[in-house]
Every structure is written in structure tokens, then in C-alpha cells.
C-alpha positions, 0 to 999 in steps of 0.5 A: 171533274175539276183540276183539284180532283184529278190531281188528287186521283193520280196522287193517290194512285201514284202513292199506292203504286209508285212504279206501274208497268205493263203486265206483259212480259218483255225485255226489248221494244221488239218483244213488247211489240210482239206481245202487244200485237198478240194481246188484242182480244186476249189476256196478258196472262195468256200472252205471257204463257205463249211468249215464255215459249216463243222468246227463248227460241226467237226474239228478234225480227230475223229469228221470228221471220225465219219461223214463218207463219206456220212456225210462229203459229205453233207457239201462239195457237193458244191465243185467239186469232192466232193465224191472223196475228202470225201473218201480221207479225211475220209481215211486220218483221219483214218491214223492220228488217228492210226499213228500220234496221231490225229496230222498232221505230220511235215514231208514231207514223212508222209504228202505225205503218207496221201490219197489225199495229194501230193507234193503241198499239203504237201508243203502248210502244211509245209510252212503255218502251220509250217513255213518251207521255201518250195514252193507249185507251183500251176497254179498261181506260175507256170505262174508268175515264167515263165512269169516274168523270175523269175524261168522258167521251163517246169514242176511244179517240175522244177519251184519249185526247181528253186524258192527254189534256186533263191528266196533270203533267207530272203524272202523264207518263204513268197514267196509262198503267195506273188507269189500266190496272185500276180498271182491271182489278178495281173498277171492273165492268160488271161490278166495280169494287167501290168499297175497295177503291182508294178514289171512291170519294173523288169518283163521280159515278152515281151507281157506286156499289157499296156492301149492304149494311149488316143488320144487328143480330136479333137477341137470342131467347133464353133456352126453355128450362126442361119441365120436371116429370115423374113419367116412368117413376113409381111415386110410392117407391121413394117412400117404401121401406124394406 
């Protein structure tokens, strides 16, 4: 894919959604850290349902640490792998309190040292909370990058590096969100909605899904006129006079 195509792709995505953001609900970098940790193998909708109950009760490292693993688990048990996630979040809270003044660090290495925080989660925090031009490649972005030809790669890291290199600088801060939303709602895994896609003409995917052409309706035959019949009538009755 050439530079002109890539620029036009992001120009259109930006025009359609000028201020994209995550669908996870949060108010502080710490709340975002907790929400992203919970979102692994879970939907944003499911995470939001849990954090709407949790954050009014505990939304700081100290408050969540005070809950303990068992107490935190009561709020997040509707989320997959909630026990291991509770363990990671409690341990991360302890480190934030002891090492970072209860603040989420604005540093990749420090973020990735927290339990439950890998490269993708660190990229989300750096991009969404701190406005860094990073690229958190999830399954949606990996699919869109490969399918469209925007940044093909066999591994998540390869796709991340290509996107950072290929996405025009003017669009790089918001590219993460545009691509996730495009993959979630349009360029879906099983059947992409190519007919609804605003970049379909720029996409290099060879197996686009277009609606089957509608066949013109066959002309309707005129209804047959009913045949006149004398069945049940007395042919002589009409001419018989009193």
C-alpha cells in the first residue's frame, strides 16, 4: 500500500470520527489501568458493567488494595479470569503505592513491570491516558492492518512497528482508536461489512463481501378472466313468462 492510500484512509476515518477514544469508562489513569487489565479476553461492555460498581467504592490504589483479592473479586467476578486479574491488580496497587507515589507511571518500562501489564496494556495507557503516539495492537488492529494491506505482519510486534512507521504522523495519536473501532464494527472477523466501509475502495483485501446483486422481478402474468358458466341455472327460466 502506498503513502497516498494510507493518508486517505486516515483522512476519511478522521473525518467520520474526529475525536475517537476508548469505549472503556474511566476518569483517571489509574481507573484506565484497572479497566484495561480487566479487559483481557473480555468485552468493554462487560468491563464497564463491573467498574460501574467498583469505582464508586474504590478507585485509588489504596482503596482497591484495602479490598484485598477476595473483596475485589466480588466486584469483577462477572469477568473472565477474574481471580487471576484480581491477584494482578492487588499486586499492581501495592507497587504503585510503594514505588510510584500511588500514581500510574508515564514510562513504558515502569508500566510493564507492573503485574498483569504487558506491552499492549502499556501502549494503551501511554496513548489514551498520556497522549503518546503509540499503537496497542489487539486482535482488531492486527486483523485490519493485515486485511487492508495497511501494515501486514505475522506477529503483533511486527504489525505494531509497521503501523508506527506507516501511519502518517498527523494521525498517529488517534490511529489506535480508529483502527480498533473499524475492526470492531465494520471490518469484522467473520464477515466484514464491506458495503458499509468508507475505505473499501482503498482496501487491498481481495475477498470483499458485497451484497448479491438483486435480480429484476419477473413480470407478473395478468390474472385469468373467469369463464362464464350456466352451471346451476335453468336456461329456460329466463324466457319463461307467467
